[in-house]
N, C-alpha and C positions, 0 to 999 in steps of 0.2 A: 445749480438748477433753479430756475425762476419759478416761483409759485404762481398759480393762476387763481385769482379770487373768483368765487362763485357762490351762489345761494345754494341752500340744501335742495331746493326744487330743481335747480340746474344740474346739480350733482346726480340726483335721482334719474333725471332724464338721460344723462350720459350713460349711467349704469344700465338703464333699460335698453338703450340702443346697442350697447356692447353685448348684452345678453342675447338680444335678437340676432345680431351679426354672428355670434358664436354658436347659438343653439338652433337657429332656424335657417339662416342664409347659408352658413358653412355646409351643413348636411345636404341642403337642397342643391347647392352647386356641385358638391361631390357626386351626387346622384346624376346630375346632368353630364358630368365628365364621363362617368361610368357608362351611361347610356350612349353617349356619342362615340365612345371607343368601340362599341359593338357594330358600328356602321362601317368599319373597314379602315382604309388608308387614312391615317391621321394628317398627312401633309395637305390633303385637299378636303378636309372635313371642316366645314364652316361651323357646325354646331360645337365641335370640340374646341375650336379656337375661341369662339364666343364664350363658352363655359370657362375656359382657362383665363380669359380676360376678366370675366366676372369674379373668378376666384382671386385674381391679383388685386382688383379693386376692393373686394371685401376684406382681404387680409391686410391691405394698407389701411383701411378704415379702422379695423380692429386695433392695429398698432397705434394709430393716432389717438383713439379713444383711451386705450390703456395708458398712454403717455399723459394725456390730459387729466385722467383720474389720479394718476400717481403724483402729479404736481399740484393737484387741487388744494386750495385753501378754503374750506367751507366756512362761510360766515353766516351765522344765524341772525337773520334780519329782525326776527321777533324780539331779540334782546337789545336791539339798538334803539336809540331815542335821541331827542334833542331837536333843535331848530336849524342846525347847520347841515347842509347837503353833503353827504358822504356816500360811499358804496352801499347799495341796498335801499336808498331812499326813493320813495315815490314822489315825484315832483309835478305839480300842476303849474303850467306856464300859460301866459297870455301873449300872443304875438302882438307887438305894439303897433304893427301896420294894419293887420286885418282883424284884430280883436278876437281871433280864433283861439279857443282854449284847447290845450293838449296836455295829456298826462303821460309821463314817462317814469319807468323804474330803471334805476342805474344798476346794471348787473355785470357779470363777467363776460368776456368775449364769447366763450362757447355757447352761452345761453341767450345771447342777444337776438331779438327778433322784433323788428319795427312794427310788424303787423299786430303783434301781441302787446305793444307798448313798452317793450324792453330794449334799452340801448346800452351798448358796451361802455364800460368805464373809460375805454381808450378813445371813444368817439369825440369829435370836436365839441358837440353840445354838452356831453357829460363832463369833459375837462373844463369847460367854461363854467359849469354849474357847481362843481365841487368847491366847498368852502363858503358858498353864498348862503344867505338866509332869506326867509320870507320877506317880500317887498323889494328885494334887490333887482336891479336892472342888469341884464346880461346881453352882451353882444357877441354873436357867433358868426364866424366867416364860414359860409357854406359854398359849395360849388356853384350855387345859383346867386351868390352875392351875400352881403352882410345881412343878418337878421337880428332884430332886437326883441327881447322877451322880458317880461316881468314875472318874477317868482311869486305865485299866488298862495301856494300851500306846499308844505313839506310834511310827508307822512311816512310812517314805518308800518308796513303791512306784513 
């Protein structure tokens, strides 16, 4: 069974989502199914079929979350340090073409969210960054073509 690396923050978010699916969504969907059953013939009851579909999706998500949490390897980023980029590092990059500064934290797949500045350890950029130090030049092949970056800062938050 392959472990899934993640931060404590990412683990907590998955736990919260699992709790929501089990304690809020599951009872709500069961109530929808119960209500829809009172409307008569189930074969032509759109509400019933929609509620059963919701139930299927919710139960699938619960199973997926339980699996990820069971395989989670929680890494405490606050105990990490050094100047070499590894899992959990927050990296400041300068795009060598546009001089645009970006900040990324390297996290586990389940918690990756580009809008929040978190990229998956399996992403092309993270794979190119791992093992590098401040001042290093990094070239990443992206769907839009090759990009060159300079590592400006490596932090542990």
